[in-house]
C-alpha positions, -999 to 999 in steps of 0.1 A, spaced: 1 0 0 14 34 -10 17 63 15 -13 83 1 -35 52 4 -24 48 41 -30 84 48 -65 82 32 -73 51 52 -62 68 85 -83 99 78 -115 81 67 -114 56 96 -109 83 124 -140 103 132 -121 134 143 -93 155 128 -59 138 129 -27 156 137 4 155 116 23 139 145 -1 109 147 -1 106 108 37 104 108 38 80 137 13 56 121 30 57 87 66 57 101 75 84 75 91 117 80 71 150 84 82 163 50 73 131 32 38 130 49 33 167 41 41 161 5 16 132 3 -11 153 20 -5 182 -6 -10 158 -34 -42 144 -18 -55 179 -13 -51 185 -50 -66 151 -61 -97 154 -38 -104 190 -48 -115 177 -81 -139 151 -66 -162 170 -44 -144 161 -12 -122 185 6 -91 175 26 -89 203 52 -61 213 75 -64 233 106 -38 238 133 -17 210 119 -46 185 119 -62 169 88 -98 159 80 -119 150 51 -152 169 45 -178 172 18 -173 203 -4 
């Protein structure tokens, strides 16, 4: 499973916003690598009617 898929799974399964520290711990990847994957996901999901939102270094999916 690639990193973006793992991050998607984490965010869809959790009911609350998930902080970057938790995502990096679960994925065992560095902060910059996770941030890059999140940036790609933001772009991909913006074209699907689902928003990947970031606030105070926590991430969550929402309908747009």
